[in-house]
N, C-alpha and C positions, 0 to 999 in steps of 0.2 A: 494251731488255733491261735488267733489274736484276741485281745481283749477289745481292741478297739475296731468296730466294724463300719466306721463312718468315711466316707470320701466327699469331696467337694468337687463339683464340675461346674466350668464356666461356659455359658452358651455362646453360640455362634451370633454374630451380631445380624439383628434386623433393624427395619426402620423403628425409632423410638421418637414420638412426638416430643418436643421440648418440655411441654407442660407436664408430662408424665413424670419428670424426674427433676424439674427446676427446684423445687421446693426442698427436696433431699439434698441436692447439690449446694444450696445457699445456706440451709438452716442446720442440718444434721452435723454434728462435731466431726464424726468420722469421715464424712464426705468432704467437709470443708477443709480437712487437713490435707487429704489428696488434691483437691482442687488447688490449693495454695502450692503444692509442689508442681502441679501441671503449669500453673500460671509463670512461675518463675522459670522452669524449662522453655516455655513456649515464647516468652516475653509478650504475651498479650493475655487478656481477660477471657479465659476458657468459656465462661458461662455466657458472656456476652456475645462472644463469637459463635457459639453454638446457637444460642437463641436467633441471630441473625442469618444463620446458615440456611440455604434453600435446598441443597442436595442431602439426601439420606445418609451418603457415605462420605461427607465433607471431613476434611482433616479434624476440624473441632468436634464433628460428631463422633468420629472414631475414638478420639481421645477421651470424649466425655464417656462413651460407653466403656471404656476400659476402667476409666475412674470409677463409675457406678458399678461395675462388676466386682473391683477390689474391696470398694467400701461396703458393698453387700456382704461379702465373704467375712470382712473384719467384723461387721455387725453380727453376723451369724455366730462367730466365735465369742464374741463378748456378751451377747444377750441370750442366745439359744443353746450355749454350751457346746457348740459343733467343734470337735478335735478331729479333724481329718487324718487318716493315716495315708490317703494317697489322694492325688489331685489328677483332673482331667480337663481339657479344655477342646471344645468343638471349634473348628475352624478359627475364627478372629479370637474366640476363648483361649486359644493355646497362648497367646501372649499375656494374658492375665494369669493363667496357671504357672507360666514361668516366673512371673513376678512372685506370687504368692507362694511359690515353691522355695524361695529364697535364691533362685539361679540369676535373677536380674533384679536390679535395684529399680525401685519405682521411677526415679528421675529418667535413667536409661531406658525403662520401658516406655515411658511417655515420648522421650526423643525419639526412639526407634519407630513408635507408631505413628507419629507426625511425619517423620522423614519417609517412612514407607508410603504413606498416604500420598504426598508430594511426588516420589517416584513414580507411583503407579498411574497418577493423572498424567504425568509427562509421557510415560511408557505407551498408555492406551490412547493418547492423542495421536499417536504415530503408528501404532501397531494393532492388528486385531480388532478393530472397530466394527468388524461384521460378525463377532462372535458374541453370543448371548446365553446367560444360564437361566434356565427355567426350572422352578420347584413344582412338584405335583405330587398328590396323595390318592390313595385308593387304586393303585395299579401294581398288582404283585409282579414279581419279576419275570415270571414265564411270559405274561401279557407284555411288559416292557420290551423284553427281547423280540418278540414279534412286531412289536411298532418300530423298534430301531432297525429291524431287517428292512422293514418297508420304507423307511426313512432314505435308506441307500445315498447317503450322503455322509460327510464327515460329522463325528459326534463324539463326545466322552460323557461318562458318568462322572460328575463332579462331586457329589456327596450322596453316600448311602446312609439314609436317615433311619429307616425302618424297613420291615419286610415288603411294604408296599408304598413306600415314600421315599423319593429319589430328587436329585437335582441333575440335569443333563445339560450340557453346553453344546449348542448348535449354531450354525449360521443363521443370521439374522432373517434371511430371505426364507428360512425353513420353519420359523418360530410358529406362524399361523398354521401352517399344516400341523406341527406336532401338537399344538393345542386342540385342534379338532380331531385328530385322531385319538389323542388320550380320551377326550371326552366320550368318543364313539366306543371305546373300549371300556367304558364305565369309570375312568380316571377323573381326577379333579385338578386341573391346573390351576396353580396358584399365582405367583409373581414370576416376573423375569428380572434378573439383575445384570445391569451393565454399569462399569466394567464387569465382565465375567470373572469366575473364579476357580481355582483349583484344576488347571488345564496343563497337559504336559507341554503345549506349545509354547508355554511361556518361560522357556530355558533361559532366554537372554535376560529377562526380568529377574529370574532368581540370581543370575550370576551378578548382575548389576547391584541388586540387594545385598549380596553377600559382600561384594568389593566396597560399596559406597554407604553401606548402612551398617552392617553387621561387624564389619571390622573395627568401628568406632566405639563399640559398647563390649563391656565385659561380662561374660557368662561365668558363672561358678558351679560347681557340684550342688545340685539341689539338696535343700534340708529334707524336704518330702518328695518322694519319687512321682514322676509324672506319666500318666498313660498316654502314649501318643496316639492322636486321632486318625493317623493314617494306617496302623496296623495294630492297635492295641498293645504294643510292646511297652516295657516299662523303662522310663529314662532315668537314670540315676547319676549320670555324669553333666557336666557343663557342655561338652560337645554334643551329646545326645538330645538336650533340651534345645539347644541352638538350631541343631539340624532339623528337629521336629518343627519349630517355628518357621525356620526357611523354607522347608520342603512344602509347607502348606501352599505356597505359590504354584506348585506344579503337581502334587499328589492329590488325589480325592481324599474326602473325609469319610471314614468309615465307623460310624457311630456304633452299630451293632458290635463291631470288634472291641471297642472301648467297653461297651455294657458287659460282653462276655469276660473280657480280661478282669474288670473289677469284680465280678462274680467270683471267678477262679481265685482271686485274691482274698476272698471271704468278705468282701464288701456287701452289706445288707441294706444300709442307709446312705442315700445320696443327697446331699445338700446342693441344690443348683442356685448359684450366686450370680444374680444380675437380673436385668430386664429379659424375660425368657418368655417366648411365645411358642417355643418347639420342642427343643431336647428334653427338657424335664416332662413334657407332656405326651410325647409319642408312646405307644404300647409297648414297644422293647424295654423302654426305661420304666414304665410303670409295673410291668411285670416282674421285672428283676429286682426292684428296689422299694423300699419305703422312700418316697421322695419328700424332701424337706425344701420348701420354696424360701429363698432369702433375696427378696427385691427391694428395690428403694421404696416403692409403694408401703410393703409390709413394714420396713424398717422406720418410715416416717409415721405410719399409724401408732406403732409403738412408742415412737419418740412423743408424739402429741398426748397420748395417754399418760406417760411418766410426767409431762410437763403440767398436766392439769390437776 
């Protein structure tokens, strides 16, 4: 039996409008400290570059998301008394988990995120431009299996989010068919992501990332264990955390496995740190835990109240 039943989870990245987090990044002391580190590492003004970015997953957008997640977690510890015993990160959130665990310095994590964004842009300009990842809800696994059998073309499940919520990667010319077929089965297609994510075809990208990016940063054994989003295993070594982040390029996210692992470890309260529209809200998370939200919006609301 553990006295501490809390864990912190960092959500996967989704589109975040600049105005939703701008005030937090420029006004809140916790966020400003991290933004200053990012500015120094990047050699440019992160907030200004993020403001001027047009793509949802631009380099500045990715670093900004990382900073907002880390700042939200620090705010939760400082203001909400969150003292996690375990950490988890879904998809992109694994990078924030690696940093918050102590396995990776903030500066190295910012550099890694920016360099990976550039490498991915380079890679997908030349490879797999015909692959796209579609997210959808209200589709139980048995029904999804029937749909994918009918698809009769290459596909991979990239994210297992809940019992009826998935992300599937397909060829772009099959995307419209898949949307229509899911709707006919009662499913709810949401958004498609390009470049795609978590696909085994990207082995060359993983190899290049390992050699060109990960070799240049130092991972240490984490102070807090991290639950890997690929299989729910506990990562307690530098190599384990490093491989978790790197393997996210080619292995699917299995969020129900993370939930199950946290429950088996005695976690009952989960703090979701960062701008989250998904992982802290799906049914499997809500059934398993008391979910505590720690978002830039809530942190700024609290900050304004204290200042008034």
